[in-house]
Residue, then its C-alpha position, 0 to 999 in steps of 0.5 A: m500500500d502506498t502512502l496516499a492510500r494509507l493516509q486515505e485509509m487513516q482518514e476513513v478509519t478516523e471518521k469511523l472512530a469519531a462516529t462510533n459510540d461502542l467501546d469495542e468498535a472504537k478499540v478496533h478502529m484505534s488498533r487499525l490506526v496504530v497499524l497504519m501509522s506504524e507501517e507508514f513510520v517504518r516505510t518513511n524511516g527506511i527512506a530516511d536511512v537510504m537518503n542518509k547513506q546517500l548523503y554520507e557517500i556524497q560528502n565522502l566524494r566531495s571531501f575526496i575531490e577537495k583533498e585531491g584538488l580534482a575540482l581545480k584540475y577539472e576547471l583547468h581542463k575545461k578552460r583548455e578545451v574551450r581554447 
């Protein structure tokens, strides 16, 4: 289930929860909300982990480029090609 579908289901369950007067039915709706929120949290957390790893790798590459002076070499190479 994708995020949009999960959020739509959360809204529907919340509306059902607000409309119910029965305690047992309310517990069922609350349990479903907790499950949906947990699923979305796990998915979002997984995406954040992947993004953090990518940012870490980019920072390592940036540090390597700066340390080796590759940016300056590249700029000099581009200037030579233009001439």
